[in-house]
C-alpha positions in Angstrom: 91.4 96.7 99.3 95.0 97.9 98.8 96.9 98.7 101.8 100.6 100.0 102.2 103.3 98.8 104.6 106.5 100.9 104.6 109.3 100.0 106.8 112.1 101.8 108.5 111.5 105.4 107.3 112.8 107.3 105.4 112.8 105.1 102.4 113.7 106.0 98.9 110.7 106.4 96.9 110.5 104.5 93.6 109.4 106.6 90.6 106.2 104.7 89.2 105.5 101.1 88.4 107.0 101.2 84.9 110.6 101.8 86.2 110.0 98.4 88.2 108.8 96.5 85.2 111.6 97.6 83.2 114.3 97.1 85.6 116.6 94.2 85.3 116.0 90.9 87.2 116.6 90.8 91.0 120.1 89.9 91.9 118.5 87.2 94.2 115.4 85.8 95.3 112.3 87.5 96.9 111.6 87.1 100.8 109.7 84.2 101.6 106.0 84.8 102.5 104.2 82.5 104.8 101.6 82.4 107.4 102.6 81.8 111.0 101.2 78.3 111.8 100.0 79.3 115.4 98.4 82.5 114.1 96.7 81.1 110.9 93.2 80.7 112.4 91.0 82.6 114.9 88.2 80.9 116.5 86.0 83.0 118.9 84.5 80.7 121.6 81.7 81.6 123.9 82.2 79.0 126.8 83.5 75.4 126.4 84.9 74.2 123.2 81.8 72.7 121.4 80.1 73.7 118.2 77.2 75.5 119.5 79.7 78.0 121.2 81.5 78.9 118.2 81.2 82.5 117.2 83.1 84.1 114.3 86.1 82.0 112.9 88.9 83.0 110.2 91.5 81.3 108.5 94.3 82.4 106.2 94.3 79.8 103.6 97.2 81.1 101.3 99.7 83.8 100.9 101.5 84.9 97.7 103.8 87.6 97.1 105.9 89.2 94.2 108.9 91.6 94.7 111.3 93.7 92.6 114.5 95.2 93.6 117.8 96.1 91.9 121.0 97.9 92.5 121.0 99.4 96.2 117.2 100.3 96.1 114.9 98.8 98.6 112.7 95.6 98.1 109.3 96.6 96.9 106.9 93.5 97.5 103.2 93.0 97.2 101.1 90.3 99.1 98.0 88.7 98.4 96.2 86.7 101.1 93.5 84.2 100.6 91.0 84.1 103.6 88.0 82.3 104.8 85.6 83.6 107.5 82.9 81.7 109.3 79.9 82.7 111.2 79.1 80.0 113.9 75.9 79.4 116.0 77.1 81.7 118.8 78.2 84.5 116.6 76.0 87.6 117.3 75.2 90.0 114.5 76.1 89.9 110.9 79.4 91.9 110.9 82.6 91.1 112.6 86.0 92.9 112.3 89.2 90.6 112.3 92.7 91.8 112.9 95.6 90.2 110.9 99.3 91.3 110.9 102.1 91.4 108.4 105.6 91.4 109.8 108.8 91.7 108.0 111.6 89.7 109.7 115.5 89.2 109.2 115.3 85.5 108.5 115.4 83.6 111.7 116.7 86.3 113.6 114.3 89.2 114.5 111.0 91.2 113.7 112.0 94.2 111.7 108.7 95.8 111.5 105.0 94.8 112.2 101.7 96.3 111.2 98.1 95.2 112.2 95.2 95.7 109.6 91.5 95.3 110.0 89.3 93.6 107.8 85.5 93.9 108.4 83.3 91.0 107.1 79.6 91.1 106.8 77.6 88.1 106.3 74.3 88.2 104.5 71.1 86.6 105.9 71.8 82.7 105.8 75.3 83.0 105.0 77.8 81.3 107.2 81.1 81.5 105.1 82.7 83.9 103.2 86.0 83.7 101.1 88.0 87.0 100.4 91.3 88.0 99.0 93.2 90.7 100.6 96.1 92.8 99.1 98.9 94.6 100.6 100.1 96.5 97.6 103.4 97.7 98.6 105.9 96.4 101.3 109.2 98.3 101.2 112.1 96.7 102.7 115.4 98.7 102.7 118.7 96.7 102.1 121.9 97.4 103.7 123.6 97.3 100.2 123.2 96.0 96.6 124.5 92.6 97.7 121.7 92.1 100.4 119.3 89.7 98.7 115.6 89.2 99.4 116.2 85.8 101.0 117.6 87.4 103.8 114.1 88.4 105.0 110.6 86.8 105.5 107.2 88.3 105.3 105.1 86.6 107.7 101.1 87.0 108.3 98.8 85.8 110.9 95.7 86.8 113.0 95.9 89.0 116.1 95.1 86.6 118.8 94.3 86.6 122.5 96.4 84.5 124.7 93.3 82.0 124.9 93.0 81.9 121.2 96.7 81.1 120.8 96.4 78.4 123.4 93.5 76.9 121.6 95.3 76.9 118.0 98.3 75.1 120.0 96.1 72.4 121.1 95.6 71.4 117.4 91.7 71.4 117.7 90.0 73.0 114.9 86.5 74.4 113.8 87.4 75.2 110.3 85.4 77.7 108.0 84.4 74.8 105.8 84.0 72.0 108.3 81.4 69.4 107.6 80.7 70.9 104.0 80.5 68.4 101.2 81.4 70.9 98.4 
């Protein structure tokens, strides 16, 4: 699934992918892409924290990014997320919609833009785990000048969580997608 995140409109439109491939190397590094630790997992609990009360779960397992920029043009990045989803004993139905966010920040300063994306996961009969790769094919980050390098920014991803889910994650307790599996 391809998605687009465009920041701080208006943004200069880049003419086709070939112009990016033929462009000189970036004048500096790409923005770091990472998962916000407290939001890397989502667990839907129905009651106290025991396995029998686990509904749907999700985990962002890896994040990769590529980018291109040159002269005074914006940074154009793409993002791939490896995600695992689980269906616990208390899950009702076979389909669940998860919400994850992609945020661009000034490194260690502030969020510039944040966008939330839905991902609908359907479990087949007898299936309790699914692994998917999500792609954001274009994240456009304007730069103040040609001297503004990509390492001034970060691309951060995570699940949208309720206050209870966030508190659960911060306790360090876990119900992982692959918990108890031998393979």
